[in-house]
mmCIF file of the N, C-alpha and C atoms, coordinates in Angstrom:
data_MODEL
# 
_entry.id   MODEL 
# 
loop_
_atom_site.group_PDB 
_atom_site.id 
_atom_site.type_symbol 
_atom_site.label_atom_id 
_atom_site.label_alt_id 
_atom_site.label_comp_id 
_atom_site.label_asym_id 
_atom_site.label_entity_id 
_atom_site.label_seq_id 
_atom_site.pdbx_PDB_ins_code 
_atom_site.Cartn_x 
_atom_site.Cartn_y 
_atom_site.Cartn_z 
_atom_site.occupancy 
_atom_site.B_iso_or_equiv 
_atom_site.pdbx_formal_charge 
_atom_site.auth_seq_id 
_atom_site.auth_comp_id 
_atom_site.auth_asym_id 
_atom_site.auth_atom_id 
_atom_site.pdbx_PDB_model_num 
ATOM 1   N N  . UNK A 1 1  ? 144.660 154.680 127.158 1.00 0.00 ? 1  UNK A N  1 
ATOM 2   C CA . UNK A 1 1  ? 144.469 154.268 125.776 1.00 0.00 ? 1  UNK A CA 1 
ATOM 3   C C  . UNK A 1 1  ? 144.066 152.838 125.658 1.00 0.00 ? 1  UNK A C  1 
ATOM 4   N N  . UNK A 1 2  ? 143.000 152.540 124.885 1.00 0.00 ? 2  UNK A N  1 
ATOM 5   C CA . UNK A 1 2  ? 142.441 151.220 124.858 1.00 0.00 ? 2  UNK A CA 1 
ATOM 6   C C  . UNK A 1 2  ? 143.306 150.320 123.960 1.00 0.00 ? 2  UNK A C  1 
ATOM 7   N N  . UNK A 1 3  ? 143.436 149.145 124.379 1.00 0.00 ? 3  UNK A N  1 
ATOM 8   C CA . UNK A 1 3  ? 144.183 148.135 123.629 1.00 0.00 ? 3  UNK A CA 1 
ATOM 9   C C  . UNK A 1 3  ? 143.444 147.652 122.376 1.00 0.00 ? 3  UNK A C  1 
ATOM 10  N N  . UNK A 1 4  ? 144.175 147.704 121.319 1.00 0.00 ? 4  UNK A N  1 
ATOM 11  C CA . UNK A 1 4  ? 143.582 147.352 120.051 1.00 0.00 ? 4  UNK A CA 1 
ATOM 12  C C  . UNK A 1 4  ? 143.634 145.868 119.858 1.00 0.00 ? 4  UNK A C  1 
ATOM 13  N N  . UNK A 1 5  ? 142.466 145.346 119.384 1.00 0.00 ? 5  UNK A N  1 
ATOM 14  C CA . UNK A 1 5  ? 142.496 143.810 119.082 1.00 0.00 ? 5  UNK A CA 1 
ATOM 15  C C  . UNK A 1 5  ? 143.241 143.607 117.795 1.00 0.00 ? 5  UNK A C  1 
ATOM 16  N N  . UNK A 1 6  ? 144.078 142.644 117.638 1.00 0.00 ? 6  UNK A N  1 
ATOM 17  C CA . UNK A 1 6  ? 144.649 142.231 116.435 1.00 0.00 ? 6  UNK A CA 1 
ATOM 18  C C  . UNK A 1 6  ? 143.628 141.885 115.301 1.00 0.00 ? 6  UNK A C  1 
ATOM 19  N N  . UNK A 1 7  ? 143.919 142.216 114.060 1.00 0.00 ? 7  UNK A N  1 
ATOM 20  C CA . UNK A 1 7  ? 143.017 141.922 112.992 1.00 0.00 ? 7  UNK A CA 1 
ATOM 21  C C  . UNK A 1 7  ? 142.835 140.392 112.873 1.00 0.00 ? 7  UNK A C  1 
ATOM 22  N N  . UNK A 1 8  ? 141.662 140.032 112.708 1.00 0.00 ? 8  UNK A N  1 
ATOM 23  C CA . UNK A 1 8  ? 141.380 138.507 112.539 1.00 0.00 ? 8  UNK A CA 1 
ATOM 24  C C  . UNK A 1 8  ? 141.603 138.230 111.046 1.00 0.00 ? 8  UNK A C  1 
ATOM 25  N N  . UNK A 1 9  ? 142.069 137.068 110.788 1.00 0.00 ? 9  UNK A N  1 
ATOM 26  C CA . UNK A 1 9  ? 142.416 136.663 109.411 1.00 0.00 ? 9  UNK A CA 1 
ATOM 27  C C  . UNK A 1 9  ? 141.592 135.352 109.029 1.00 0.00 ? 9  UNK A C  1 
ATOM 28  N N  . UNK A 1 10 ? 141.443 135.133 107.748 1.00 0.00 ? 10 UNK A N  1 
ATOM 29  C CA . UNK A 1 10 ? 140.753 133.886 107.290 1.00 0.00 ? 10 UNK A CA 1 
ATOM 30  C C  . UNK A 1 10 ? 141.594 132.634 107.738 1.00 0.00 ? 10 UNK A C  1 
ATOM 31  N N  . UNK A 1 11 ? 140.755 131.625 108.119 1.00 0.00 ? 11 UNK A N  1 
ATOM 32  C CA . UNK A 1 11 ? 141.354 130.325 108.462 1.00 0.00 ? 11 UNK A CA 1 
ATOM 33  C C  . UNK A 1 11 ? 141.432 129.426 107.274 1.00 0.00 ? 11 UNK A C  1 
ATOM 34  N N  . UNK A 1 12 ? 141.993 129.874 106.207 1.00 0.00 ? 12 UNK A N  1 
ATOM 35  C CA . UNK A 1 12 ? 142.144 129.066 104.993 1.00 0.00 ? 12 UNK A CA 1 
ATOM 36  C C  . UNK A 1 12 ? 143.506 129.187 104.390 1.00 0.00 ? 12 UNK A C  1 
ATOM 37  N N  . UNK A 1 13 ? 143.986 128.234 103.733 1.00 0.00 ? 13 UNK A N  1 
ATOM 38  C CA . UNK A 1 13 ? 145.355 128.254 103.084 1.00 0.00 ? 13 UNK A CA 1 
ATOM 39  C C  . UNK A 1 13 ? 145.090 128.346 101.576 1.00 0.00 ? 13 UNK A C  1 
ATOM 40  N N  . UNK A 1 14 ? 145.665 129.327 100.908 1.00 0.00 ? 14 UNK A N  1 
ATOM 41  C CA . UNK A 1 14 ? 145.554 129.425 99.522  1.00 0.00 ? 14 UNK A CA 1 
ATOM 42  C C  . UNK A 1 14 ? 146.856 129.017 98.848  1.00 0.00 ? 14 UNK A C  1 
ATOM 43  N N  . UNK A 1 15 ? 146.799 128.641 97.640  1.00 0.00 ? 15 UNK A N  1 
ATOM 44  C CA . UNK A 1 15 ? 148.008 128.215 96.854  1.00 0.00 ? 15 UNK A CA 1 
ATOM 45  C C  . UNK A 1 15 ? 148.934 129.366 96.738  1.00 0.00 ? 15 UNK A C  1 
ATOM 46  N N  . UNK A 1 16 ? 148.444 130.604 96.781  1.00 0.00 ? 16 UNK A N  1 
ATOM 47  C CA . UNK A 1 16 ? 149.248 131.771 96.543  1.00 0.00 ? 16 UNK A CA 1 
ATOM 48  C C  . UNK A 1 16 ? 150.110 132.167 97.772  1.00 0.00 ? 16 UNK A C  1 
ATOM 49  N N  . UNK A 1 17 ? 149.632 131.859 98.997  1.00 0.00 ? 17 UNK A N  1 
ATOM 50  C CA . UNK A 1 17 ? 150.310 132.360 100.203 1.00 0.00 ? 17 UNK A CA 1 
ATOM 51  C C  . UNK A 1 17 ? 151.365 131.394 100.700 1.00 0.00 ? 17 UNK A C  1 
ATOM 52  N N  . UNK A 1 18 ? 151.182 130.156 100.631 1.00 0.00 ? 18 UNK A N  1 
ATOM 53  C CA . UNK A 1 18 ? 152.138 129.203 101.040 1.00 0.00 ? 18 UNK A CA 1 
ATOM 54  C C  . UNK A 1 18 ? 152.631 129.405 102.481 1.00 0.00 ? 18 UNK A C  1 
ATOM 55  N N  . UNK A 1 19 ? 153.996 129.517 102.694 1.00 0.00 ? 19 UNK A N  1 
ATOM 56  C CA . UNK A 1 19 ? 154.627 129.700 104.009 1.00 0.00 ? 19 UNK A CA 1 
ATOM 57  C C  . UNK A 1 19 ? 154.231 130.980 104.705 1.00 0.00 ? 19 UNK A C  1 
ATOM 58  N N  . UNK A 1 20 ? 153.691 131.890 103.847 1.00 0.00 ? 20 UNK A N  1 
ATOM 59  C CA . UNK A 1 20 ? 153.239 133.189 104.441 1.00 0.00 ? 20 UNK A CA 1 
ATOM 60  C C  . UNK A 1 20 ? 151.822 133.296 104.781 1.00 0.00 ? 20 UNK A C  1 
ATOM 61  N N  . UNK A 1 21 ? 151.098 132.144 104.729 1.00 0.00 ? 21 UNK A N  1 
ATOM 62  C CA . UNK A 1 21 ? 149.781 131.937 105.141 1.00 0.00 ? 21 UNK A CA 1 
ATOM 63  C C  . UNK A 1 21 ? 149.625 132.371 106.531 1.00 0.00 ? 21 UNK A C  1 
ATOM 64  N N  . UNK A 1 22 ? 148.580 133.148 106.923 1.00 0.00 ? 22 UNK A N  1 
ATOM 65  C CA . UNK A 1 22 ? 148.409 133.687 108.268 1.00 0.00 ? 22 UNK A CA 1 
ATOM 66  C C  . UNK A 1 22 ? 148.433 132.635 109.337 1.00 0.00 ? 22 UNK A C  1 
ATOM 67  N N  . UNK A 1 23 ? 147.911 131.403 109.042 1.00 0.00 ? 23 UNK A N  1 
ATOM 68  C CA . UNK A 1 23 ? 147.946 130.359 110.093 1.00 0.00 ? 23 UNK A CA 1 
ATOM 69  C C  . UNK A 1 23 ? 149.384 129.923 110.412 1.00 0.00 ? 23 UNK A C  1 
ATOM 70  N N  . UNK A 1 24 ? 150.225 129.898 109.372 1.00 0.00 ? 24 UNK A N  1 
ATOM 71  C CA . UNK A 1 24 ? 151.564 129.503 109.604 1.00 0.00 ? 24 UNK A CA 1 
ATOM 72  C C  . UNK A 1 24 ? 152.316 130.593 110.409 1.00 0.00 ? 24 UNK A C  1 
ATOM 73  N N  . UNK A 1 25 ? 152.041 131.841 110.012 1.00 0.00 ? 25 UNK A N  1 
ATOM 74  C CA . UNK A 1 25 ? 152.674 132.998 110.762 1.00 0.00 ? 25 UNK A CA 1 
ATOM 75  C C  . UNK A 1 25 ? 152.200 132.952 112.168 1.00 0.00 ? 25 UNK A C  1 
ATOM 76  N N  . UNK A 1 26 ? 150.908 132.718 112.426 1.00 0.00 ? 26 UNK A N  1 
ATOM 77  C CA . UNK A 1 26 ? 150.375 132.638 113.797 1.00 0.00 ? 26 UNK A CA 1 
ATOM 78  C C  . UNK A 1 26 ? 151.060 131.425 114.564 1.00 0.00 ? 26 UNK A C  1 
ATOM 79  N N  . UNK A 1 27 ? 151.220 130.355 113.969 1.00 0.00 ? 27 UNK A N  1 
ATOM 80  C CA . UNK A 1 27 ? 151.887 129.232 114.586 1.00 0.00 ? 27 UNK A CA 1 
ATOM 81  C C  . UNK A 1 27 ? 153.330 129.580 114.973 1.00 0.00 ? 27 UNK A C  1 
ATOM 82  N N  . UNK A 1 28 ? 154.050 130.208 114.050 1.00 0.00 ? 28 UNK A N  1 
ATOM 83  C CA . UNK A 1 28 ? 155.463 130.666 114.414 1.00 0.00 ? 28 UNK A CA 1 
ATOM 84  C C  . UNK A 1 28 ? 155.452 131.650 115.610 1.00 0.00 ? 28 UNK A C  1 
ATOM 85  N N  . UNK A 1 29 ? 154.409 132.514 115.595 1.00 0.00 ? 29 UNK A N  1 
ATOM 86  C CA . UNK A 1 29 ? 154.292 133.450 116.690 1.00 0.00 ? 29 UNK A CA 1 
ATOM 87  C C  . UNK A 1 29 ? 154.053 132.789 118.001 1.00 0.00 ? 29 UNK A C  1 
ATOM 88  N N  . UNK A 1 30 ? 153.143 131.840 117.987 1.00 0.00 ? 30 UNK A N  1 
ATOM 89  C CA . UNK A 1 30 ? 152.755 131.047 119.138 1.00 0.00 ? 30 UNK A CA 1 
ATOM 90  C C  . UNK A 1 30 ? 154.038 130.285 119.693 1.00 0.00 ? 30 UNK A C  1 
ATOM 91  N N  . UNK A 1 31 ? 154.717 129.635 118.744 1.00 0.00 ? 31 UNK A N  1 
ATOM 92  C CA . UNK A 1 31 ? 155.980 128.901 119.204 1.00 0.00 ? 31 UNK A CA 1 
ATOM 93  C C  . UNK A 1 31 ? 156.974 129.833 119.827 1.00 0.00 ? 31 UNK A C  1 
ATOM 94  N N  . UNK A 1 32 ? 157.142 130.983 119.336 1.00 0.00 ? 32 UNK A N  1 
ATOM 95  C CA . UNK A 1 32 ? 158.052 131.948 119.927 1.00 0.00 ? 32 UNK A CA 1 
ATOM 96  C C  . UNK A 1 32 ? 157.612 132.402 121.364 1.00 0.00 ? 32 UNK A C  1 
ATOM 97  N N  . UNK A 1 33 ? 156.323 132.681 121.459 1.00 0.00 ? 33 UNK A N  1 
ATOM 98  C CA . UNK A 1 33 ? 155.755 133.095 122.746 1.00 0.00 ? 33 UNK A CA 1 
ATOM 99  C C  . UNK A 1 33 ? 155.967 132.074 123.861 1.00 0.00 ? 33 UNK A C  1 
ATOM 100 N N  . UNK A 1 34 ? 155.805 130.781 123.559 1.00 0.00 ? 34 UNK A N  1 
ATOM 101 C CA . UNK A 1 34 ? 155.833 129.738 124.440 1.00 0.00 ? 34 UNK A CA 1 
ATOM 102 C C  . UNK A 1 34 ? 157.024 128.844 124.333 1.00 0.00 ? 34 UNK A C  1 
ATOM 103 N N  . UNK A 1 35 ? 158.034 129.368 123.675 1.00 0.00 ? 35 UNK A N  1 
ATOM 104 C CA . UNK A 1 35 ? 159.398 128.640 123.558 1.00 0.00 ? 35 UNK A CA 1 
ATOM 105 C C  . UNK A 1 35 ? 159.181 127.157 123.154 1.00 0.00 ? 35 UNK A C  1 
ATOM 106 N N  . UNK A 1 36 ? 158.395 126.992 122.052 1.00 0.00 ? 36 UNK A N  1 
ATOM 107 C CA . UNK A 1 36 ? 158.166 125.634 121.505 1.00 0.00 ? 36 UNK A CA 1 
ATOM 108 C C  . UNK A 1 36 ? 158.870 125.597 120.170 1.00 0.00 ? 36 UNK A C  1 
ATOM 109 N N  . UNK A 1 37 ? 159.501 124.464 119.837 1.00 0.00 ? 37 UNK A N  1 
ATOM 110 C CA . UNK A 1 37 ? 160.169 124.364 118.615 1.00 0.00 ? 37 UNK A CA 1 
ATOM 111 C C  . UNK A 1 37 ? 159.158 124.522 117.427 1.00 0.00 ? 37 UNK A C  1 
ATOM 112 N N  . UNK A 1 38 ? 159.467 125.338 116.512 1.00 0.00 ? 38 UNK A N  1 
ATOM 113 C CA . UNK A 1 38 ? 158.530 125.582 115.415 1.00 0.00 ? 38 UNK A CA 1 
ATOM 114 C C  . UNK A 1 38 ? 158.230 124.371 114.555 1.00 0.00 ? 38 UNK A C  1 
ATOM 115 N N  . UNK A 1 39 ? 159.048 123.337 114.629 1.00 0.00 ? 39 UNK A N  1 
ATOM 116 C CA . UNK A 1 39 ? 158.902 122.158 113.886 1.00 0.00 ? 39 UNK A CA 1 
ATOM 117 C C  . UNK A 1 39 ? 157.832 121.210 114.568 1.00 0.00 ? 39 UNK A C  1 
ATOM 118 N N  . UNK A 1 40 ? 157.472 121.630 115.716 1.00 0.00 ? 40 UNK A N  1 
ATOM 119 C CA . UNK A 1 40 ? 156.459 120.823 116.547 1.00 0.00 ? 40 UNK A CA 1 
ATOM 120 C C  . UNK A 1 40 ? 155.181 120.898 115.765 1.00 0.00 ? 40 UNK A C  1 
ATOM 121 N N  . UNK A 1 41 ? 154.291 119.834 116.056 1.00 0.00 ? 41 UNK A N  1 
ATOM 122 C CA . UNK A 1 41 ? 152.896 119.855 115.537 1.00 0.00 ? 41 UNK A CA 1 
ATOM 123 C C  . UNK A 1 41 ? 151.994 120.156 116.662 1.00 0.00 ? 41 UNK A C  1 
ATOM 124 N N  . UNK A 1 42 ? 150.795 120.749 116.318 1.00 0.00 ? 42 UNK A N  1 
ATOM 125 C CA . UNK A 1 42 ? 149.823 120.998 117.439 1.00 0.00 ? 42 UNK A CA 1 
ATOM 126 C C  . UNK A 1 42 ? 149.463 119.708 118.203 1.00 0.00 ? 42 UNK A C  1 
ATOM 127 N N  . UNK A 1 43 ? 149.487 118.575 117.597 1.00 0.00 ? 43 UNK A N  1 
ATOM 128 C CA . UNK A 1 43 ? 149.199 117.260 118.276 1.00 0.00 ? 43 UNK A CA 1 
ATOM 129 C C  . UNK A 1 43 ? 150.303 116.946 119.264 1.00 0.00 ? 43 UNK A C  1 
ATOM 130 N N  . UNK A 1 44 ? 151.407 117.518 119.226 1.00 0.00 ? 44 UNK A N  1 
ATOM 131 C CA . UNK A 1 44 ? 152.467 117.259 120.141 1.00 0.00 ? 44 UNK A CA 1 
ATOM 132 C C  . UNK A 1 44 ? 152.555 118.158 121.396 1.00 0.00 ? 44 UNK A C  1 
ATOM 133 N N  . UNK A 1 45 ? 151.580 119.131 121.497 1.00 0.00 ? 45 UNK A N  1 
ATOM 134 C CA . UNK A 1 45 ? 151.538 120.018 122.557 1.00 0.00 ? 45 UNK A CA 1 
ATOM 135 C C  . UNK A 1 45 ? 150.922 119.333 123.786 1.00 0.00 ? 45 UNK A C  1 
ATOM 136 N N  . UNK A 1 46 ? 151.337 119.837 124.995 1.00 0.00 ? 46 UNK A N  1 
ATOM 137 C CA . UNK A 1 46 ? 150.685 119.319 126.190 1.00 0.00 ? 46 UNK A CA 1 
ATOM 138 C C  . UNK A 1 46 ? 149.392 119.978 126.360 1.00 0.00 ? 46 UNK A C  1 
ATOM 139 N N  . UNK A 1 47 ? 148.596 119.564 127.362 1.00 0.00 ? 47 UNK A N  1 
ATOM 140 C CA . UNK A 1 47 ? 147.248 120.104 127.543 1.00 0.00 ? 47 UNK A CA 1 
ATOM 141 C C  . UNK A 1 47 ? 147.194 121.612 127.637 1.00 0.00 ? 47 UNK A C  1 
ATOM 142 N N  . UNK A 1 48 ? 148.076 122.181 128.465 1.00 0.00 ? 48 UNK A N  1 
ATOM 143 C CA . UNK A 1 48 ? 148.070 123.647 128.714 1.00 0.00 ? 48 UNK A CA 1 
ATOM 144 C C  . UNK A 1 48 ? 148.471 124.365 127.389 1.00 0.00 ? 48 UNK A C  1 
ATOM 145 N N  . UNK A 1 49 ? 149.515 123.898 126.690 1.00 0.00 ? 49 UNK A N  1 
ATOM 146 C CA . UNK A 1 49 ? 149.849 124.490 125.411 1.00 0.00 ? 49 UNK A CA 1 
ATOM 147 C C  . UNK A 1 49 ? 148.794 124.448 124.441 1.00 0.00 ? 49 UNK A C  1 
ATOM 148 N N  . UNK A 1 50 ? 148.123 123.222 124.306 1.00 0.00 ? 50 UNK A N  1 
ATOM 149 C CA . UNK A 1 50 ? 147.038 123.053 123.385 1.00 0.00 ? 50 UNK A CA 1 
ATOM 150 C C  . UNK A 1 50 ? 145.953 124.039 123.678 1.00 0.00 ? 50 UNK A C  1 
ATOM 151 N N  . UNK A 1 51 ? 145.625 124.239 124.926 1.00 0.00 ? 51 UNK A N  1 
ATOM 152 C CA . UNK A 1 51 ? 144.588 125.240 125.292 1.00 0.00 ? 51 UNK A CA 1 
ATOM 153 C C  . UNK A 1 51 ? 144.948 126.578 124.925 1.00 0.00 ? 51 UNK A C  1 
ATOM 154 N N  . UNK A 1 52 ? 146.201 126.965 125.144 1.00 0.00 ? 52 UNK A N  1 
ATOM 155 C CA . UNK A 1 52 ? 146.767 128.306 124.638 1.00 0.00 ? 52 UNK A CA 1 
ATOM 156 C C  . UNK A 1 52 ? 146.646 128.432 123.210 1.00 0.00 ? 52 UNK A C  1 
ATOM 157 N N  . UNK A 1 53 ? 147.018 127.421 122.450 1.00 0.00 ? 53 UNK A N  1 
ATOM 158 C CA . UNK A 1 53 ? 147.020 127.471 121.037 1.00 0.00 ? 53 UNK A CA 1 
ATOM 159 C C  . UNK A 1 53 ? 145.552 127.700 120.495 1.00 0.00 ? 53 UNK A C  1 
ATOM 160 N N  . UNK A 1 54 ? 144.604 126.922 121.118 1.00 0.00 ? 54 UNK A N  1 
ATOM 161 C CA . UNK A 1 54 ? 143.217 127.036 120.733 1.00 0.00 ? 54 UNK A CA 1 
ATOM 162 C C  . UNK A 1 54 ? 142.721 128.397 120.977 1.00 0.00 ? 54 UNK A C  1 
ATOM 163 N N  . UNK A 1 55 ? 143.007 128.958 122.072 1.00 0.00 ? 55 UNK A N  1 
ATOM 164 C CA . UNK A 1 55 ? 142.581 130.368 122.435 1.00 0.00 ? 55 UNK A CA 1 
ATOM 165 C C  . UNK A 1 55 ? 143.154 131.397 121.457 1.00 0.00 ? 55 UNK A C  1 
ATOM 166 N N  . UNK A 1 56 ? 144.415 131.257 121.136 1.00 0.00 ? 56 UNK A N  1 
ATOM 167 C CA . UNK A 1 56 ? 145.031 132.193 120.276 1.00 0.00 ? 56 UNK A CA 1 
ATOM 168 C C  . UNK A 1 56 ? 144.459 132.061 118.821 1.00 0.00 ? 56 UNK A C  1 
ATOM 169 N N  . UNK A 1 57 ? 144.270 130.799 118.405 1.00 0.00 ? 57 UNK A N  1 
ATOM 170 C CA . UNK A 1 57 ? 143.543 130.668 117.097 1.00 0.00 ? 57 UNK A CA 1 
ATOM 171 C C  . UNK A 1 57 ? 142.185 131.193 117.040 1.00 0.00 ? 57 UNK A C  1 
ATOM 172 N N  . UNK A 1 58 ? 141.417 131.031 118.085 1.00 0.00 ? 58 UNK A N  1 
ATOM 173 C CA . UNK A 1 58 ? 140.004 131.497 118.029 1.00 0.00 ? 58 UNK A CA 1 
ATOM 174 C C  . UNK A 1 58 ? 139.949 132.960 118.161 1.00 0.00 ? 58 UNK A C  1 
ATOM 175 N N  . UNK A 1 59 ? 140.965 133.546 118.822 1.00 0.00 ? 59 UNK A N  1 
ATOM 176 C CA . UNK A 1 59 ? 140.918 135.033 118.873 1.00 0.00 ? 59 UNK A CA 1 
ATOM 177 C C  . UNK A 1 59 ? 141.475 135.731 117.635 1.00 0.00 ? 59 UNK A C  1 
ATOM 178 N N  . UNK A 1 60 ? 142.289 135.000 116.866 1.00 0.00 ? 60 UNK A N  1 
ATOM 179 C CA . UNK A 1 60 ? 142.960 135.688 115.730 1.00 0.00 ? 60 UNK A CA 1 
ATOM 180 C C  . UNK A 1 60 ? 142.511 135.243 114.356 1.00 0.00 ? 60 UNK A C  1 
ATOM 181 N N  . UNK A 1 61 ? 141.816 133.964 114.303 1.00 0.00 ? 61 UNK A N  1 
ATOM 182 C CA . UNK A 1 61 ? 141.436 133.494 112.989 1.00 0.00 ? 61 UNK A CA 1 
ATOM 183 C C  . UNK A 1 61 ? 139.906 133.490 112.862 1.00 0.00 ? 61 UNK A C  1 
ATOM 184 N N  . UNK A 1 62 ? 139.505 133.864 111.703 1.00 0.00 ? 62 UNK A N  1 
ATOM 185 C CA . UNK A 1 62 ? 138.060 133.792 111.306 1.00 0.00 ? 62 UNK A CA 1 
ATOM 186 C C  . UNK A 1 62 ? 137.799 132.449 110.688 1.00 0.00 ? 62 UNK A C  1 
ATOM 187 N N  . UNK A 1 63 ? 136.610 131.909 110.932 1.00 0.00 ? 63 UNK A N  1 
ATOM 188 C CA . UNK A 1 63 ? 136.242 130.636 110.164 1.00 0.00 ? 63 UNK A CA 1 
ATOM 189 C C  . UNK A 1 63 ? 135.738 131.043 108.864 1.00 0.00 ? 63 UNK A C  1 
ATOM 190 N N  . UNK A 1 64 ? 136.066 130.269 107.776 1.00 0.00 ? 64 UNK A N  1 
ATOM 191 C CA . UNK A 1 64 ? 135.585 130.562 106.486 1.00 0.00 ? 64 UNK A CA 1 
ATOM 192 C C  . UNK A 1 64 ? 133.990 130.520 106.469 1.00 0.00 ? 64 UNK A C  1 
ATOM 193 N N  . UNK A 1 65 ? 133.550 131.347 105.609 1.00 0.00 ? 65 UNK A N  1 
ATOM 194 C CA . UNK A 1 65 ? 132.061 131.395 105.465 1.00 0.00 ? 65 UNK A CA 1 
ATOM 195 C C  . UNK A 1 65 ? 131.642 130.263 104.552 1.00 0.00 ? 65 UNK A C  1 
ATOM 196 N N  . UNK A 1 66 ? 130.630 129.457 104.906 1.00 0.00 ? 66 UNK A N  1 
ATOM 197 C CA . UNK A 1 66 ? 130.099 128.325 104.083 1.00 0.00 ? 66 UNK A CA 1 
ATOM 198 C C  . UNK A 1 66 ? 129.172 128.835 103.033 1.00 0.00 ? 66 UNK A C  1 
# 
């Protein structure tokens, strides 16, 4: 059985979604995967963690259309 790719979501925050914005949900998922405190900021990640975060973001988030 082929592995399904997760649905990609918009990389924008709307006033309506707040803490349930897909980027925040993705960040919490990332923190759980790598045992990183959710209160951390991406700028506080080490090089390997930052690379993992960028890979996850680019695989799961769509860039907004201009």
